[in-house]
mmCIF entry with sequence, helices, sheets and N, C-alpha, C, O atoms, coordinates in Angstrom:
data_MODEL
# 
_entry.id   MODEL 
# 
_entity.id                         1 
_entity.type                       polymer 
_entity.pdbx_number_of_molecules   1 
# 
_entity_poly.entity_id                      1 
_entity_poly.type                           'polypeptide(L)' 
_entity_poly.nstd_linkage                   no 
_entity_poly.nstd_monomer                   no 
_entity_poly.pdbx_seq_one_letter_code       
;(UNK)(UNK)(UNK)(UNK)(UNK)(UNK)(UNK)(UNK)(UNK)(UNK)(UNK)(UNK)(UNK)(UNK)(UNK)(UNK)
(UNK)(UNK)(UNK)(UNK)(UNK)(UNK)(UNK)(UNK)(UNK)(UNK)(UNK)(UNK)(UNK)(UNK)(UNK)(UNK)
(UNK)(UNK)(UNK)(UNK)(UNK)(UNK)(UNK)(UNK)(UNK)(UNK)(UNK)(UNK)(UNK)
;
_entity_poly.pdbx_seq_one_letter_code_can   XXXXXXXXXXXXXXXXXXXXXXXXXXXXXXXXXXXXXXXXXXXXX 
_entity_poly.pdbx_strand_id                 A 
# 
loop_
_entity_poly_seq.entity_id 
_entity_poly_seq.num 
_entity_poly_seq.mon_id 
_entity_poly_seq.hetero 
1 1  UNK n 
1 2  UNK n 
1 3  UNK n 
1 4  UNK n 
1 5  UNK n 
1 6  UNK n 
1 7  UNK n 
1 8  UNK n 
1 9  UNK n 
1 10 UNK n 
1 11 UNK n 
1 12 UNK n 
1 13 UNK n 
1 14 UNK n 
1 15 UNK n 
1 16 UNK n 
1 17 UNK n 
1 18 UNK n 
1 19 UNK n 
1 20 UNK n 
1 21 UNK n 
1 22 UNK n 
1 23 UNK n 
1 24 UNK n 
1 25 UNK n 
1 26 UNK n 
1 27 UNK n 
1 28 UNK n 
1 29 UNK n 
1 30 UNK n 
1 31 UNK n 
1 32 UNK n 
1 33 UNK n 
1 34 UNK n 
1 35 UNK n 
1 36 UNK n 
1 37 UNK n 
1 38 UNK n 
1 39 UNK n 
1 40 UNK n 
1 41 UNK n 
1 42 UNK n 
1 43 UNK n 
1 44 UNK n 
1 45 UNK n 
# 
_struct_asym.id          A 
_struct_asym.entity_id   1 
# 
loop_
_struct_conf.conf_type_id 
_struct_conf.id 
_struct_conf.pdbx_PDB_helix_id 
_struct_conf.beg_label_comp_id 
_struct_conf.beg_label_asym_id 
_struct_conf.beg_label_seq_id 
_struct_conf.pdbx_beg_PDB_ins_code 
_struct_conf.end_label_comp_id 
_struct_conf.end_label_asym_id 
_struct_conf.end_label_seq_id 
_struct_conf.pdbx_end_PDB_ins_code 
_struct_conf.beg_auth_comp_id 
_struct_conf.beg_auth_asym_id 
_struct_conf.beg_auth_seq_id 
_struct_conf.end_auth_comp_id 
_struct_conf.end_auth_asym_id 
_struct_conf.end_auth_seq_id 
_struct_conf.pdbx_PDB_helix_class 
_struct_conf.details 
_struct_conf.pdbx_PDB_helix_length 
HELX_P HELX_P1 AA1 UNK A 2  ? UNK A 8  ? UNK A 2  UNK A 8  1 ? 7  
HELX_P HELX_P2 AA2 UNK A 14 ? UNK A 21 ? UNK A 14 UNK A 21 1 ? 8  
HELX_P HELX_P3 AA3 UNK A 31 ? UNK A 42 ? UNK A 31 UNK A 42 1 ? 12 
# 
_struct_conf_type.id          HELX_P 
_struct_conf_type.criteria    ? 
_struct_conf_type.reference   ? 
# 
loop_
_atom_site.group_PDB 
_atom_site.id 
_atom_site.type_symbol 
_atom_site.label_atom_id 
_atom_site.label_alt_id 
_atom_site.label_comp_id 
_atom_site.label_asym_id 
_atom_site.label_entity_id 
_atom_site.label_seq_id 
_atom_site.pdbx_PDB_ins_code 
_atom_site.Cartn_x 
_atom_site.Cartn_y 
_atom_site.Cartn_z 
_atom_site.occupancy 
_atom_site.B_iso_or_equiv 
_atom_site.pdbx_formal_charge 
_atom_site.auth_seq_id 
_atom_site.auth_comp_id 
_atom_site.auth_asym_id 
_atom_site.auth_atom_id 
_atom_site.pdbx_PDB_model_num 
ATOM 1   N N  . UNK A 1 1  ? -130.142 116.648 39.681 1.00 0.00 ? 1  UNK A N  1 
ATOM 2   C CA . UNK A 1 1  ? -129.921 117.063 41.106 1.00 0.00 ? 1  UNK A CA 1 
ATOM 3   C C  . UNK A 1 1  ? -129.634 115.854 41.936 1.00 0.00 ? 1  UNK A C  1 
ATOM 4   O O  . UNK A 1 1  ? -129.063 116.003 43.017 1.00 0.00 ? 1  UNK A O  1 
ATOM 5   N N  . UNK A 1 2  ? -129.969 114.724 41.536 1.00 0.00 ? 2  UNK A N  1 
ATOM 6   C CA . UNK A 1 2  ? -129.771 113.488 42.338 1.00 0.00 ? 2  UNK A CA 1 
ATOM 7   C C  . UNK A 1 2  ? -128.231 113.294 42.408 1.00 0.00 ? 2  UNK A C  1 
ATOM 8   O O  . UNK A 1 2  ? -127.648 113.031 43.460 1.00 0.00 ? 2  UNK A O  1 
ATOM 9   N N  . UNK A 1 3  ? -127.620 113.441 41.212 1.00 0.00 ? 3  UNK A N  1 
ATOM 10  C CA . UNK A 1 3  ? -126.158 113.128 41.042 1.00 0.00 ? 3  UNK A CA 1 
ATOM 11  C C  . UNK A 1 3  ? -125.330 114.092 41.940 1.00 0.00 ? 3  UNK A C  1 
ATOM 12  O O  . UNK A 1 3  ? -124.341 113.706 42.563 1.00 0.00 ? 3  UNK A O  1 
ATOM 13  N N  . UNK A 1 4  ? -125.793 115.365 41.969 1.00 0.00 ? 4  UNK A N  1 
ATOM 14  C CA . UNK A 1 4  ? -125.089 116.305 42.706 1.00 0.00 ? 4  UNK A CA 1 
ATOM 15  C C  . UNK A 1 4  ? -125.199 116.050 44.242 1.00 0.00 ? 4  UNK A C  1 
ATOM 16  O O  . UNK A 1 4  ? -124.252 116.189 45.015 1.00 0.00 ? 4  UNK A O  1 
ATOM 17  N N  . UNK A 1 5  ? -126.389 115.683 44.581 1.00 0.00 ? 5  UNK A N  1 
ATOM 18  C CA . UNK A 1 5  ? -126.787 115.325 46.008 1.00 0.00 ? 5  UNK A CA 1 
ATOM 19  C C  . UNK A 1 5  ? -125.812 114.094 46.404 1.00 0.00 ? 5  UNK A C  1 
ATOM 20  O O  . UNK A 1 5  ? -125.163 114.121 47.449 1.00 0.00 ? 5  UNK A O  1 
ATOM 21  N N  . UNK A 1 6  ? -125.761 113.107 45.572 1.00 0.00 ? 6  UNK A N  1 
ATOM 22  C CA . UNK A 1 6  ? -125.022 111.937 45.880 1.00 0.00 ? 6  UNK A CA 1 
ATOM 23  C C  . UNK A 1 6  ? -123.480 112.256 46.074 1.00 0.00 ? 6  UNK A C  1 
ATOM 24  O O  . UNK A 1 6  ? -122.807 111.701 46.944 1.00 0.00 ? 6  UNK A O  1 
ATOM 25  N N  . UNK A 1 7  ? -122.995 113.169 45.216 1.00 0.00 ? 7  UNK A N  1 
ATOM 26  C CA . UNK A 1 7  ? -121.550 113.670 45.317 1.00 0.00 ? 7  UNK A CA 1 
ATOM 27  C C  . UNK A 1 7  ? -121.336 114.372 46.625 1.00 0.00 ? 7  UNK A C  1 
ATOM 28  O O  . UNK A 1 7  ? -120.411 114.072 47.381 1.00 0.00 ? 7  UNK A O  1 
ATOM 29  N N  . UNK A 1 8  ? -122.236 115.339 46.881 1.00 0.00 ? 8  UNK A N  1 
ATOM 30  C CA . UNK A 1 8  ? -122.140 116.185 48.108 1.00 0.00 ? 8  UNK A CA 1 
ATOM 31  C C  . UNK A 1 8  ? -122.244 115.361 49.253 1.00 0.00 ? 8  UNK A C  1 
ATOM 32  O O  . UNK A 1 8  ? -121.572 115.643 50.245 1.00 0.00 ? 8  UNK A O  1 
ATOM 33  N N  . UNK A 1 9  ? -123.067 114.287 49.250 1.00 0.00 ? 9  UNK A N  1 
ATOM 34  C CA . UNK A 1 9  ? -123.151 113.381 50.372 1.00 0.00 ? 9  UNK A CA 1 
ATOM 35  C C  . UNK A 1 9  ? -122.229 112.369 50.536 1.00 0.00 ? 9  UNK A C  1 
ATOM 36  O O  . UNK A 1 9  ? -122.408 111.536 51.424 1.00 0.00 ? 9  UNK A O  1 
ATOM 37  N N  . UNK A 1 10 ? -121.191 112.314 49.752 1.00 0.00 ? 10 UNK A N  1 
ATOM 38  C CA . UNK A 1 10 ? -119.990 111.390 49.868 1.00 0.00 ? 10 UNK A CA 1 
ATOM 39  C C  . UNK A 1 10 ? -119.671 110.472 48.830 1.00 0.00 ? 10 UNK A C  1 
ATOM 40  O O  . UNK A 1 10 ? -118.707 109.719 48.969 1.00 0.00 ? 10 UNK A O  1 
ATOM 41  N N  . UNK A 1 11 ? -120.421 110.448 47.736 1.00 0.00 ? 11 UNK A N  1 
ATOM 42  C CA . UNK A 1 11 ? -120.159 109.550 46.642 1.00 0.00 ? 11 UNK A CA 1 
ATOM 43  C C  . UNK A 1 11 ? -119.070 110.188 45.755 1.00 0.00 ? 11 UNK A C  1 
ATOM 44  O O  . UNK A 1 11 ? -119.367 111.022 44.900 1.00 0.00 ? 11 UNK A O  1 
ATOM 45  N N  . UNK A 1 12 ? -117.741 109.762 45.985 1.00 0.00 ? 12 UNK A N  1 
ATOM 46  C CA . UNK A 1 12 ? -116.637 110.428 45.429 1.00 0.00 ? 12 UNK A CA 1 
ATOM 47  C C  . UNK A 1 12 ? -116.004 109.690 44.321 1.00 0.00 ? 12 UNK A C  1 
ATOM 48  O O  . UNK A 1 12 ? -114.908 110.054 43.895 1.00 0.00 ? 12 UNK A O  1 
ATOM 49  N N  . UNK A 1 13 ? -116.672 108.599 43.794 1.00 0.00 ? 13 UNK A N  1 
ATOM 50  C CA . UNK A 1 13 ? -116.230 107.947 42.649 1.00 0.00 ? 13 UNK A CA 1 
ATOM 51  C C  . UNK A 1 13 ? -117.449 107.667 41.731 1.00 0.00 ? 13 UNK A C  1 
ATOM 52  O O  . UNK A 1 13 ? -118.598 107.668 42.173 1.00 0.00 ? 13 UNK A O  1 
ATOM 53  N N  . UNK A 1 14 ? -117.155 107.436 40.483 1.00 0.00 ? 14 UNK A N  1 
ATOM 54  C CA . UNK A 1 14 ? -118.197 107.179 39.419 1.00 0.00 ? 14 UNK A CA 1 
ATOM 55  C C  . UNK A 1 14 ? -119.068 105.927 39.938 1.00 0.00 ? 14 UNK A C  1 
ATOM 56  O O  . UNK A 1 14 ? -120.297 105.995 39.907 1.00 0.00 ? 14 UNK A O  1 
ATOM 57  N N  . UNK A 1 15 ? -118.416 104.807 40.405 1.00 0.00 ? 15 UNK A N  1 
ATOM 58  C CA . UNK A 1 15 ? -119.017 103.675 40.935 1.00 0.00 ? 15 UNK A CA 1 
ATOM 59  C C  . UNK A 1 15 ? -120.003 104.052 42.001 1.00 0.00 ? 15 UNK A C  1 
ATOM 60  O O  . UNK A 1 15 ? -121.143 103.589 41.979 1.00 0.00 ? 15 UNK A O  1 
ATOM 61  N N  . UNK A 1 16 ? -119.592 104.885 42.940 1.00 0.00 ? 16 UNK A N  1 
ATOM 62  C CA . UNK A 1 16 ? -120.430 105.286 44.105 1.00 0.00 ? 16 UNK A CA 1 
ATOM 63  C C  . UNK A 1 16 ? -121.524 105.998 43.651 1.00 0.00 ? 16 UNK A C  1 
ATOM 64  O O  . UNK A 1 16 ? -122.632 105.718 44.108 1.00 0.00 ? 16 UNK A O  1 
ATOM 65  N N  . UNK A 1 17 ? -121.380 106.999 42.709 1.00 0.00 ? 17 UNK A N  1 
ATOM 66  C CA . UNK A 1 17 ? -122.538 107.774 42.126 1.00 0.00 ? 17 UNK A CA 1 
ATOM 67  C C  . UNK A 1 17 ? -123.484 106.797 41.383 1.00 0.00 ? 17 UNK A C  1 
ATOM 68  O O  . UNK A 1 17 ? -124.705 106.948 41.430 1.00 0.00 ? 17 UNK A O  1 
ATOM 69  N N  . UNK A 1 18 ? -122.916 105.833 40.725 1.00 0.00 ? 18 UNK A N  1 
ATOM 70  C CA . UNK A 1 18 ? -123.808 104.941 39.911 1.00 0.00 ? 18 UNK A CA 1 
ATOM 71  C C  . UNK A 1 18 ? -124.662 104.125 40.910 1.00 0.00 ? 18 UNK A C  1 
ATOM 72  O O  . UNK A 1 18 ? -125.829 103.871 40.614 1.00 0.00 ? 18 UNK A O  1 
ATOM 73  N N  . UNK A 1 19 ? -124.147 103.716 42.046 1.00 0.00 ? 19 UNK A N  1 
ATOM 74  C CA . UNK A 1 19 ? -124.945 102.905 43.073 1.00 0.00 ? 19 UNK A CA 1 
ATOM 75  C C  . UNK A 1 19 ? -126.048 103.746 43.650 1.00 0.00 ? 19 UNK A C  1 
ATOM 76  O O  . UNK A 1 19 ? -127.134 103.266 43.975 1.00 0.00 ? 19 UNK A O  1 
ATOM 77  N N  . UNK A 1 20 ? -125.725 105.062 43.772 1.00 0.00 ? 20 UNK A N  1 
ATOM 78  C CA . UNK A 1 20 ? -126.693 105.947 44.436 1.00 0.00 ? 20 UNK A CA 1 
ATOM 79  C C  . UNK A 1 20 ? -127.876 106.448 43.405 1.00 0.00 ? 20 UNK A C  1 
ATOM 80  O O  . UNK A 1 20 ? -129.034 106.650 43.769 1.00 0.00 ? 20 UNK A O  1 
ATOM 81  N N  . UNK A 1 21 ? -127.427 106.605 42.152 1.00 0.00 ? 21 UNK A N  1 
ATOM 82  C CA . UNK A 1 21 ? -128.324 107.247 41.153 1.00 0.00 ? 21 UNK A CA 1 
ATOM 83  C C  . UNK A 1 21 ? -128.661 106.481 39.885 1.00 0.00 ? 21 UNK A C  1 
ATOM 84  O O  . UNK A 1 21 ? -129.558 106.865 39.134 1.00 0.00 ? 21 UNK A O  1 
ATOM 85  N N  . UNK A 1 22 ? -127.963 105.436 39.664 1.00 0.00 ? 22 UNK A N  1 
ATOM 86  C CA . UNK A 1 22 ? -128.093 104.594 38.419 1.00 0.00 ? 22 UNK A CA 1 
ATOM 87  C C  . UNK A 1 22 ? -127.495 105.370 37.249 1.00 0.00 ? 22 UNK A C  1 
ATOM 88  O O  . UNK A 1 22 ? -127.712 104.970 36.106 1.00 0.00 ? 22 UNK A O  1 
ATOM 89  N N  . UNK A 1 23 ? -126.770 106.434 37.466 1.00 0.00 ? 23 UNK A N  1 
ATOM 90  C CA . UNK A 1 23 ? -126.186 107.151 36.304 1.00 0.00 ? 23 UNK A CA 1 
ATOM 91  C C  . UNK A 1 23 ? -125.078 106.254 35.739 1.00 0.00 ? 23 UNK A C  1 
ATOM 92  O O  . UNK A 1 23 ? -124.495 105.409 36.419 1.00 0.00 ? 23 UNK A O  1 
ATOM 93  N N  . UNK A 1 24 ? -124.836 106.496 34.467 1.00 0.00 ? 24 UNK A N  1 
ATOM 94  C CA . UNK A 1 24 ? -123.864 105.711 33.604 1.00 0.00 ? 24 UNK A CA 1 
ATOM 95  C C  . UNK A 1 24 ? -124.133 104.319 33.307 1.00 0.00 ? 24 UNK A C  1 
ATOM 96  O O  . UNK A 1 24 ? -123.308 103.603 32.739 1.00 0.00 ? 24 UNK A O  1 
ATOM 97  N N  . UNK A 1 25 ? -125.408 103.880 33.726 1.00 0.00 ? 25 UNK A N  1 
ATOM 98  C CA . UNK A 1 25 ? -125.717 102.452 33.585 1.00 0.00 ? 25 UNK A CA 1 
ATOM 99  C C  . UNK A 1 25 ? -126.276 102.188 32.143 1.00 0.00 ? 25 UNK A C  1 
ATOM 100 O O  . UNK A 1 25 ? -126.428 101.029 31.758 1.00 0.00 ? 25 UNK A O  1 
ATOM 101 N N  . UNK A 1 26 ? -126.566 103.205 31.387 1.00 0.00 ? 26 UNK A N  1 
ATOM 102 C CA . UNK A 1 26 ? -127.109 102.987 30.048 1.00 0.00 ? 26 UNK A CA 1 
ATOM 103 C C  . UNK A 1 26 ? -125.796 102.743 29.136 1.00 0.00 ? 26 UNK A C  1 
ATOM 104 O O  . UNK A 1 26 ? -125.120 101.721 29.250 1.00 0.00 ? 26 UNK A O  1 
ATOM 105 N N  . UNK A 1 27 ? -125.526 103.680 28.306 1.00 0.00 ? 27 UNK A N  1 
ATOM 106 C CA . UNK A 1 27 ? -124.490 103.613 27.334 1.00 0.00 ? 27 UNK A CA 1 
ATOM 107 C C  . UNK A 1 27 ? -123.206 104.043 27.952 1.00 0.00 ? 27 UNK A C  1 
ATOM 108 O O  . UNK A 1 27 ? -122.128 103.802 27.409 1.00 0.00 ? 27 UNK A O  1 
ATOM 109 N N  . UNK A 1 28 ? -123.317 104.703 29.130 1.00 0.00 ? 28 UNK A N  1 
ATOM 110 C CA . UNK A 1 28 ? -121.991 105.146 29.791 1.00 0.00 ? 28 UNK A CA 1 
ATOM 111 C C  . UNK A 1 28 ? -121.500 106.424 29.319 1.00 0.00 ? 28 UNK A C  1 
ATOM 112 O O  . UNK A 1 28 ? -120.392 106.822 29.676 1.00 0.00 ? 28 UNK A O  1 
ATOM 113 N N  . UNK A 1 29 ? -122.303 107.153 28.477 1.00 0.00 ? 29 UNK A N  1 
ATOM 114 C CA . UNK A 1 29 ? -121.687 108.300 27.760 1.00 0.00 ? 29 UNK A CA 1 
ATOM 115 C C  . UNK A 1 29 ? -121.573 109.460 28.729 1.00 0.00 ? 29 UNK A C  1 
ATOM 116 O O  . UNK A 1 29 ? -120.881 110.429 28.417 1.00 0.00 ? 29 UNK A O  1 
ATOM 117 N N  . UNK A 1 30 ? -122.218 109.415 29.895 1.00 0.00 ? 30 UNK A N  1 
ATOM 118 C CA . UNK A 1 30 ? -122.071 110.498 30.970 1.00 0.00 ? 30 UNK A CA 1 
ATOM 119 C C  . UNK A 1 30 ? -120.944 110.248 31.930 1.00 0.00 ? 30 UNK A C  1 
ATOM 120 O O  . UNK A 1 30 ? -120.717 111.052 32.834 1.00 0.00 ? 30 UNK A O  1 
ATOM 121 N N  . UNK A 1 31 ? -120.282 109.238 31.774 1.00 0.00 ? 31 UNK A N  1 
ATOM 122 C CA . UNK A 1 31 ? -119.170 108.912 32.729 1.00 0.00 ? 31 UNK A CA 1 
ATOM 123 C C  . UNK A 1 31 ? -118.232 110.144 32.914 1.00 0.00 ? 31 UNK A C  1 
ATOM 124 O O  . UNK A 1 31 ? -117.967 110.592 34.029 1.00 0.00 ? 31 UNK A O  1 
ATOM 125 N N  . UNK A 1 32 ? -117.762 110.647 31.790 1.00 0.00 ? 32 UNK A N  1 
ATOM 126 C CA . UNK A 1 32 ? -116.774 111.857 31.816 1.00 0.00 ? 32 UNK A CA 1 
ATOM 127 C C  . UNK A 1 32 ? -117.394 112.993 32.564 1.00 0.00 ? 32 UNK A C  1 
ATOM 128 O O  . UNK A 1 32 ? -116.710 113.671 33.332 1.00 0.00 ? 32 UNK A O  1 
ATOM 129 N N  . UNK A 1 33 ? -118.773 113.244 32.350 1.00 0.00 ? 33 UNK A N  1 
ATOM 130 C CA . UNK A 1 33 ? -119.452 114.310 33.044 1.00 0.00 ? 33 UNK A CA 1 
ATOM 131 C C  . UNK A 1 33 ? -119.543 114.107 34.522 1.00 0.00 ? 33 UNK A C  1 
ATOM 132 O O  . UNK A 1 33 ? -119.447 115.060 35.295 1.00 0.00 ? 33 UNK A O  1 
ATOM 133 N N  . UNK A 1 34 ? -119.728 112.873 34.926 1.00 0.00 ? 34 UNK A N  1 
ATOM 134 C CA . UNK A 1 34 ? -119.812 112.609 36.334 1.00 0.00 ? 34 UNK A CA 1 
ATOM 135 C C  . UNK A 1 34 ? -118.471 112.728 36.959 1.00 0.00 ? 34 UNK A C  1 
ATOM 136 O O  . UNK A 1 34 ? -118.401 113.108 38.127 1.00 0.00 ? 34 UNK A O  1 
ATOM 137 N N  . UNK A 1 35 ? -117.365 112.428 36.264 1.00 0.00 ? 35 UNK A N  1 
ATOM 138 C CA . UNK A 1 35 ? -116.021 112.564 36.731 1.00 0.00 ? 35 UNK A CA 1 
ATOM 139 C C  . UNK A 1 35 ? -115.715 114.060 36.928 1.00 0.00 ? 35 UNK A C  1 
ATOM 140 O O  . UNK A 1 35 ? -115.095 114.460 37.914 1.00 0.00 ? 35 UNK A O  1 
ATOM 141 N N  . UNK A 1 36 ? -116.124 114.793 36.055 1.00 0.00 ? 36 UNK A N  1 
ATOM 142 C CA . UNK A 1 36 ? -115.903 116.299 36.109 1.00 0.00 ? 36 UNK A CA 1 
ATOM 143 C C  . UNK A 1 36 ? -116.677 116.974 37.286 1.00 0.00 ? 36 UNK A C  1 
ATOM 144 O O  . UNK A 1 36 ? -116.203 117.926 37.905 1.00 0.00 ? 36 UNK A O  1 
ATOM 145 N N  . UNK A 1 37 ? -117.853 116.445 37.549 1.00 0.00 ? 37 UNK A N  1 
ATOM 146 C CA . UNK A 1 37 ? -118.697 116.987 38.646 1.00 0.00 ? 37 UNK A CA 1 
ATOM 147 C C  . UNK A 1 37 ? -118.099 116.533 39.950 1.00 0.00 ? 37 UNK A C  1 
ATOM 148 O O  . UNK A 1 37 ? -118.244 117.278 40.919 1.00 0.00 ? 37 UNK A O  1 
ATOM 149 N N  . UNK A 1 38 ? -117.453 115.413 40.090 1.00 0.00 ? 38 UNK A N  1 
ATOM 150 C CA . UNK A 1 38 ? -116.815 114.997 41.209 1.00 0.00 ? 38 UNK A CA 1 
ATOM 151 C C  . UNK A 1 38 ? -115.647 115.860 41.499 1.00 0.00 ? 38 UNK A C  1 
ATOM 152 O O  . UNK A 1 38 ? -115.470 116.334 42.622 1.00 0.00 ? 38 UNK A O  1 
ATOM 153 N N  . UNK A 1 39 ? -114.811 116.081 40.459 1.00 0.00 ? 39 UNK A N  1 
ATOM 154 C CA . UNK A 1 39 ? -113.631 116.884 40.549 1.00 0.00 ? 39 UNK A CA 1 
ATOM 155 C C  . UNK A 1 39 ? -114.109 118.255 41.127 1.00 0.00 ? 39 UNK A C  1 
ATOM 156 O O  . UNK A 1 39 ? -113.560 118.778 42.097 1.00 0.00 ? 39 UNK A O  1 
ATOM 157 N N  . UNK A 1 40 ? -115.164 118.796 40.468 1.00 0.00 ? 40 UNK A N  1 
ATOM 158 C CA . UNK A 1 40 ? -115.617 120.213 40.766 1.00 0.00 ? 40 UNK A CA 1 
ATOM 159 C C  . UNK A 1 40 ? -116.124 120.341 42.119 1.00 0.00 ? 40 UNK A C  1 
ATOM 160 O O  . UNK A 1 40 ? -115.812 121.329 42.784 1.00 0.00 ? 40 UNK A O  1 
ATOM 161 N N  . UNK A 1 41 ? -116.941 119.359 42.628 1.00 0.00 ? 41 UNK A N  1 
ATOM 162 C CA . UNK A 1 41 ? -117.570 119.505 43.824 1.00 0.00 ? 41 UNK A CA 1 
ATOM 163 C C  . UNK A 1 41 ? -116.766 119.045 45.079 1.00 0.00 ? 41 UNK A C  1 
ATOM 164 O O  . UNK A 1 41 ? -117.041 119.383 46.230 1.00 0.00 ? 41 UNK A O  1 
ATOM 165 N N  . UNK A 1 42 ? -115.695 118.199 44.696 1.00 0.00 ? 42 UNK A N  1 
ATOM 166 C CA . UNK A 1 42 ? -114.835 117.614 45.811 1.00 0.00 ? 42 UNK A CA 1 
ATOM 167 C C  . UNK A 1 42 ? -113.538 118.238 45.950 1.00 0.00 ? 42 UNK A C  1 
ATOM 168 O O  . UNK A 1 42 ? -112.769 117.869 46.838 1.00 0.00 ? 42 UNK A O  1 
ATOM 169 N N  . UNK A 1 43 ? -113.219 119.224 45.076 1.00 0.00 ? 43 UNK A N  1 
ATOM 170 C CA . UNK A 1 43 ? -111.896 119.747 45.092 1.00 0.00 ? 43 UNK A CA 1 
ATOM 171 C C  . UNK A 1 43 ? -111.776 120.667 46.277 1.00 0.00 ? 43 UNK A C  1 
ATOM 172 O O  . UNK A 1 43 ? -112.744 121.366 46.576 1.00 0.00 ? 43 UNK A O  1 
ATOM 173 N N  . UNK A 1 44 ? -110.623 120.722 47.000 1.00 0.00 ? 44 UNK A N  1 
ATOM 174 C CA . UNK A 1 44 ? -110.455 121.566 48.106 1.00 0.00 ? 44 UNK A CA 1 
ATOM 175 C C  . UNK A 1 44 ? -110.439 123.071 47.638 1.00 0.00 ? 44 UNK A C  1 
ATOM 176 O O  . UNK A 1 44 ? -109.925 123.338 46.552 1.00 0.00 ? 44 UNK A O  1 
ATOM 177 N N  . UNK A 1 45 ? -110.925 123.952 48.333 1.00 0.00 ? 45 UNK A N  1 
ATOM 178 C CA . UNK A 1 45 ? -111.039 125.471 48.051 1.00 0.00 ? 45 UNK A CA 1 
ATOM 179 C C  . UNK A 1 45 ? -109.879 126.149 48.615 1.00 0.00 ? 45 UNK A C  1 
ATOM 180 O O  . UNK A 1 45 ? -109.764 127.369 48.506 1.00 0.00 ? 45 UNK A O  1 
# 
């Protein structure tokens, strides 16, 4: 939920999400998933 909150609150890049949540700081294997979430949550409707 922290990742989704960060994106909804304006973190529109993987780097911005990382700064807010520390996601992708391990092995980085979730980077693609973060990119997909950003696309899904930030795409115009």
